[in-house]
C-alpha positions in Angstrom: 0.1 -0.1 0.0 1.2 3.5 -0.7 2.5 5.4 2.3 0.5 8.5 3.0 1.5 9.4 6.6 4.1 11.5 8.2 8.0 11.2 8.3 10.5 12.5 10.7 14.2 12.3 10.8 16.5 12.3 14.1 19.7 14.1 13.2 19.9 17.3 11.2 23.4 16.9 9.8 25.0 16.3 6.3 22.7 13.3 5.8 19.5 14.1 7.5 19.0 17.6 6.3 19.4 17.2 2.6 17.7 14.0 2.4 14.7 15.1 4.2 14.6 18.2 2.0 14.5 16.2 -1.1 11.9 13.8 0.3 9.6 16.7 1.2 10.1 18.3 -2.2 9.4 15.2 -4.2 6.7 13.5 -2.1 4.5 16.2 -0.8 4.5 14.3 2.6 5.0 16.1 5.9 8.6 15.8 6.8 10.0 16.9 10.2 13.7 17.1 11.0 14.6 17.1 14.6 17.9 17.5 16.6 18.7 18.1 20.2 21.0 21.0 19.1 19.2 24.3 19.3 21.9 26.1 17.3 21.7 23.7 14.5 17.9 23.8 14.2 18.0 27.6 14.4 20.4 27.7 11.4 18.2 25.2 9.4 15.4 27.8 10.0 17.5 30.8 9.0 18.9 32.1 5.8 22.3 30.6 6.8 21.9 26.9 6.7 24.5 24.9 8.9 25.9 23.1 5.8 26.9 24.1 2.3 25.7 22.0 -0.5 25.1 23.2 -4.0 21.4 23.6 -4.7 20.3 22.7 -1.2 19.6 26.3 0.0 17.1 26.8 -3.0 15.2 23.5 -2.3 15.0 24.2 1.7 13.5 27.5 1.0 11.0 26.1 -1.5 9.5 23.7 1.1 10.4 24.9 4.6 7.3 25.8 6.6 5.0 24.1 4.0 5.7 20.4 4.4 9.4 20.5 5.7 9.9 21.6 9.3 12.8 21.8 11.7 12.4 21.3 15.4 14.1 20.3 18.7 10.9 18.6 19.9 12.1 15.1 19.2 9.3 13.5 21.1 6.4 15.3 19.3 8.1 14.6 15.9 8.5 10.9 16.8 4.9 10.5 18.3 3.3 11.9 15.1 5.3 10.2 12.5 4.8 6.6 11.1 8.3 6.5 9.5 11.3 7.6 11.6 14.7 8.1 9.9 17.7 8.0 12.2 20.7 9.9 10.8 22.9 10.5 14.0 26.5 10.4 14.0 28.3 7.0 14.4 31.9 7.9 15.0 34.9 5.5 15.3 35.2 4.4 19.0 38.0 6.3 21.0 37.8 4.1 23.9 37.5 0.5 25.3 36.9 -2.7 23.1 37.3 -1.8 19.4 39.0 1.5 20.0 40.1 3.0 16.7 38.1 0.4 14.8 34.5 -0.1 15.8 31.8 2.3 15.3 30.6 4.1 18.5 26.8 3.6 18.6 26.1 5.6 21.8 24.1 8.2 19.8 22.3 5.4 17.9 21.2 3.7 21.1 20.2 7.1 22.6 18.1 7.7 19.5 16.5 4.3 19.9 15.6 5.0 23.5 14.2 8.5 22.5 11.9 6.7 20.2 10.6 4.1 22.5 10.0 6.8 25.2 8.1 9.1 22.8 5.8 6.2 21.6 2.6 5.4 23.2 -0.7 3.7 22.3 -1.9 6.7 20.6 1.1 7.2 18.5 0.9 7.4 14.7 1.5 3.8 13.3 1.6 2.1 10.0 -0.2 -1.3 10.1 0.4 -1.4 13.8 4.1 -0.7 13.7 6.6 2.3 13.9 8.9 2.1 10.9 12.6 2.9 12.0 14.9 3.5 9.2 18.7 3.4 9.6 20.2 6.1 7.6 23.6 6.3 9.3 26.4 3.9 8.4 26.2 1.3 11.0 27.8 -2.1 11.6 26.1 -5.3 10.5 23.4 -6.4 13.0 22.8 -3.0 14.4 19.2 -3.3 13.3 18.9 -6.3 15.6 20.4 -4.4 18.5 18.1 -1.5 17.8 15.0 -3.8 17.6 15.9 -5.3 21.0 16.1 -1.9 22.6 13.0 -0.7 21.0 10.8 -3.7 21.7 12.0 -4.0 25.3 10.6 -0.5 25.9 7.5 -0.7 23.6 4.1 0.0 24.8 1.5 -2.8 24.5 0.4 -3.4 21.1 3.1 -1.5 19.2 5.7 -3.1 17.1 8.9 -1.6 15.8 10.2 -2.6 12.3 13.8 -1.5 11.8 15.0 -1.1 8.3 18.3 -0.3 6.7 18.4 2.3 4.1 22.0 3.5 3.8 22.8 6.7 2.0 25.1 6.8 -0.9 25.7 10.5 -1.0 28.8 12.2 -2.0 29.3 15.6 -0.6 29.4 18.4 -3.2 26.9 16.4 -5.4 24.5 15.2 -2.7 21.5 17.0 -4.2 22.0 15.4 -7.6 22.6 12.1 -5.9 19.3 12.4 -4.2 17.4 13.5 -7.0 18.9 11.0 -9.5 20.3 8.1 -7.4 22.2 5.2 -9.0 20.2 3.0 -6.6 18.1 3.1 -3.4 18.8 0.2 -1.1 16.3 -1.0 1.4 16.9 -4.0 3.7 14.4 -5.3 6.2 13.3 -8.4 8.3 12.0 -11.2 6.1 8.7 -11.4 7.9 5.2 -10.4 7.0 5.5 -7.2 9.1 9.0 -6.6 7.9 8.1 -7.0 4.2 5.0 -4.6 4.7 7.4 -2.0 6.3 9.8 -2.4 3.3 7.0 -1.9 0.8 6.0 1.3 2.5 9.3 2.9 2.2 9.7 1.7 -1.4 6.5 3.5 -2.1 7.9 6.7 -0.7 11.0 6.6 -2.9 9.0 5.4 -5.9 7.4 8.8 -6.2 10.6 10.0 -7.9 13.1 7.3 -8.2 12.4 4.7 -11.1 11.4 1.3 -9.5 14.1 -0.6 -11.2 16.6 1.3 -9.2 15.0 0.5 -5.9 16.8 -2.5 -4.5 15.3 -4.5 -1.7 17.3 -7.0 0.4 17.5 -8.6 4.0 18.6 -6.1 6.7 22.3 -7.6 7.1 23.0 -7.3 3.4 21.9 -3.8 3.2 24.0 -2.8 6.3 27.1 -4.6 4.9 26.6 -3.2 1.5 27.3 0.3 2.5 30.5 -0.4 4.3 31.7 -2.5 1.2 30.7 0.3 -1.2 32.9 2.9 0.5 35.6 0.3 1.0 35.7 -0.3 -2.7 35.8 3.5 -3.6 38.5 4.2 -1.0 40.5 1.1 -2.2 40.4 2.6 -5.7 41.8 6.0 -4.5 44.7 4.4 -2.4 45.5 2.1 -5.4 45.8 5.1 -7.9 47.8 7.1 -5.3 50.2 4.1 -4.7 50.8 3.9 -8.5 51.2 7.8 -8.6 54.4 7.2 -6.6 55.7 4.6 -9.1 54.9 7.0 -11.9 56.9 9.7 -10.2 59.9 7.5 -9.6 59.7 6.0 -13.3 59.0 9.0 -15.4 55.5 7.9 -16.2 52.6 10.4 -16.3 49.6 8.9 -14.2 47.2 11.0 -16.1 48.3 9.1 -19.4 48.1 5.8 -17.5 44.6 6.4 -16.2 43.3 7.4 -19.8 44.6 4.0 -20.9 43.4 2.0 -18.0 40.1 3.8 -17.5 39.1 3.0 -21.0 38.7 -0.6 -20.2 35.0 -1.1 -19.6 35.6 -3.5 -16.7 37.5 -0.8 -14.8 35.9 2.6 -16.0 37.3 6.1 -15.6 35.7 7.1 -12.1 37.8 7.5 -8.9 41.1 7.3 -10.9 42.4 10.6 -10.2 45.4 10.7 -7.9 45.7 13.4 -5.1 46.9 14.0 -1.6 44.6 11.3 -0.1 41.0 10.9 0.5 39.1 12.5 3.5 35.6 13.1 4.7 33.5 11.4 7.4 32.9 8.1 5.6 35.8 6.4 3.9 38.2 6.0 6.8 35.4 5.4 9.4 33.7 2.7 7.3 36.9 0.8 6.4 37.8 0.8 10.0 34.4 -0.6 10.9 34.9 -3.3 8.2 38.3 -4.1 9.7 36.8 -4.6 13.1 34.0 -6.7 11.8 36.6 -9.0 10.1 38.8 -9.1 13.3 35.8 -10.0 15.4 34.9 -12.7 12.8 38.4 -14.2 13.3 39.6 -13.1 9.8 42.9 -11.4 10.3 43.9 -11.7 6.6 40.9 -9.8 5.5 41.4 -7.1 8.2 45.0 -6.6 7.3 44.1 -6.4 3.6 41.6 -3.5 4.1 43.8 -1.9 6.8 46.4 -1.4 4.0 43.9 1.0 2.1 44.2 3.3 5.1 47.8 2.9 5.4 48.3 4.1 1.9 46.1 7.0 2.3 48.1 8.1 5.4 51.3 7.6 3.7 50.1 9.7 0.7 49.1 12.6 3.1 52.4 12.6 4.9 54.3 12.2 1.6 52.9 15.3 0.1 53.9 17.5 3.0 57.4 16.0 3.1 57.6 16.6 -0.7 56.9 20.3 -0.4 59.8 20.5 2.3 62.2 18.4 0.2 61.6 20.4 -3.0 62.1 23.7 -1.3 65.7 23.0 -0.5 64.8 20.9 2.5 63.8 23.8 4.5 60.5 25.9 4.9 61.5 27.6 8.1 60.2 31.1 8.1 58.9 30.7 4.6 55.2 31.7 3.7 53.3 28.9 2.2 49.9 29.5 0.7 47.5 26.5 1.1 44.7 26.7 -1.2 41.7 24.6 -0.1 41.1 23.1 3.3 37.8 21.2 2.8 38.3 17.6 2.0 36.8 18.1 -1.5 35.4 21.0 -3.5 31.8 22.2 -3.2 31.6 21.5 0.6 32.8 23.2 3.7 33.5 19.8 5.5 37.0 19.3 6.8 36.7 16.0 8.4 39.7 13.9 7.8 40.7 16.4 5.2 44.4 15.8 3.9 44.9 19.5 4.3 44.9 18.9 8.0 47.9 16.6 7.8 49.8 18.7 5.2 49.3 21.9 7.2 50.5 20.2 10.4 53.7 18.9 8.7 54.4 22.5 7.5 53.7 24.0 10.8 56.0 21.6 12.5 58.7 22.6 10.1 58.3 26.2 11.2 56.6 27.4 7.8 54.3 30.4 7.9 51.1 28.7 6.7 48.4 30.9 5.2 45.1 29.1 4.4 42.4 30.0 2.0 39.2 28.1 1.4 36.0 29.6 0.1 33.7 27.5 2.3 35.6 25.9 5.3 35.2 28.4 8.2 38.3 30.0 9.9 37.0 28.7 13.3 36.9 25.2 11.9 40.4 25.4 10.3 41.8 26.6 13.7 40.1 23.7 15.5 41.6 21.1 13.1 45.0 22.4 13.4 44.8 22.9 17.2 47.2 19.9 17.5 50.2 22.2 16.3 49.4 24.4 19.4 48.7 28.1 19.4 50.8 29.0 16.4 51.7 32.5 15.3 52.7 30.8 12.1 49.1 30.0 11.0 47.0 32.6 9.3 43.7 32.5 7.3 43.2 34.7 4.3 39.9 36.2 3.3 40.7 35.9 -0.5 43.0 33.8 -2.6 45.3 36.7 -3.7 45.9 37.7 -0.1 47.0 34.2 0.7 49.6 34.0 -2.2 50.9 37.5 -1.7 54.4 37.3 -0.5 54.4 33.5 -0.4 57.4 31.2 -1.4 55.1 28.5 -2.5 51.3 27.9 -3.4 49.9 24.4 -2.5 46.7 23.3 -4.1 45.0 20.8 -1.8 41.3 21.1 -2.7 40.1 21.1 -6.3 38.0 24.3 -6.1 37.4 25.5 -9.7 38.4 29.1 -9.0 42.0 28.0 -8.3 42.3 26.9 -12.1 41.1 30.4 -13.2 43.4 32.6 -11.2 45.4 35.4 -12.7 48.7 33.4 -12.1 50.7 36.1 -13.7 49.5 38.4 -10.9 50.1 35.7 -8.4 53.7 35.1 -9.6 54.5 38.9 -9.4 53.6 38.9 -5.9 55.7 35.9 -4.7 59.1 35.3 -3.6 61.7 33.8 -6.1 62.0 31.0 -7.0 58.2 30.6 -6.8 56.9 27.1 -6.2 53.5 25.6 -7.1 52.7 22.3 -5.7 49.5 21.1 -7.6 48.0 18.3 -5.3 45.0 17.9 -7.6 46.4 18.2 -11.1 44.0 21.0 -11.9 46.4 23.6 -13.3 47.9 24.4 -16.6 51.4 23.4 -15.7 53.0 24.4 -19.0 51.7 27.9 -18.7 52.7 28.1 -15.0 56.4 27.1 -16.2 56.3 29.8 -18.9 55.4 32.4 -16.1 58.5 31.2 -14.1 56.9 28.8 -11.7 58.6 25.7 -10.5 55.8 23.2 -10.6 55.5 19.8 -9.0 52.4 17.7 -9.0 51.4 14.1 -8.0 51.8 11.3 -10.4 53.9 13.3 -12.9 57.6 13.3 -13.6 59.6 16.2 -12.4 59.7 19.1 -14.8 62.8 20.6 -12.9 65.6 19.9 -10.6 67.8 22.2 -8.5 70.6 21.6 -11.0 68.5 22.6 -14.0 67.5 25.9 -12.2 71.1 26.7 -11.5 72.0 25.9 -15.2 
């Protein structure tokens, strides 16, 4: 039967906010996003949304106050909704068993208890059930654990059906990913009530997603699929970055190699760009979760295999920072380095696990004067991310890109913001010290043009275009 009730989402972050905005836009159903943070909810109700995502602002303004609402009243939202999405944070544990590997489900269990406490005999139900939807990335069997917590506290006559509906969003393209998804995956219990709950959620997505793109599975398959999907993508990035080092050593050009390899239909061209390492909230966390799952199952070979993906990524981030120091005559002491881009990727302000953090820390520890510019990452967040270096007078944050580059010895491209490729590089060069270095960590610049202007250019996965000796000659 087609679902015609109300929906709420616990968690107003990068997943919950955009997902519910699109769901409200495309279904016309009443959708409420709730969160314990008054500051975050106030931001969602303002003209300055708490997250940046291209296209999100326009969509929120179109439906907010009509059928999309933001509130801190979790109990009321849960009580009046038949379908409840849970999109709370599931960070990697920093204590106890599984430290540094397992997901910390504290917030998830807290959400489950909030749902059970807010549910009573008069609550909105669908076929006698509250439908709880896992939207956060969670370990396999989390749905079982949540069902246990929910049912243990359930009022008489109320059932909870816990489904897995993992998100497959990429920050920077999340709105398009939601509007035109490659697939929507819904896993649920293989019972009569479970299948009914799955069918209701299918009917919600089917209002804008072609039915052939909606995949149904059992709960455990859906939970594991998200971890594996992210592990595969991260593995691909680490593989390319590992080979970029070989290209630099051998004189090969990674872009030429990728063009040849990516033309194979079995491989494809996506996620084959080398860079300073992957970041974001998902890849590392999900691989560590997968590693812990393998370790817990007594599969050390499997755990070690996936751990190497993270080891290679850590190496690439450290290597790029070391390369900058090495190429600048083995010292950056007192030299101004303009770091362009701090978010982990373009078209987002998210800095979580950004390679820029490791690169800047390396430079600050070498006593460089680091000046950061990013069009979306906030100065406060940049300083928090670099707090490990201590209160440094060597860190500054520029308001525009030319200010960052003025008086610099080197410019380092860390995030692939389009504006960096379109800079007036002649003006940038005129305001820099000589020799003027450019380290293009994303291969987005015209290197031949930069060399004509007098820059010494180094990039990832390409043979060196210069040496100290060639300069002196």
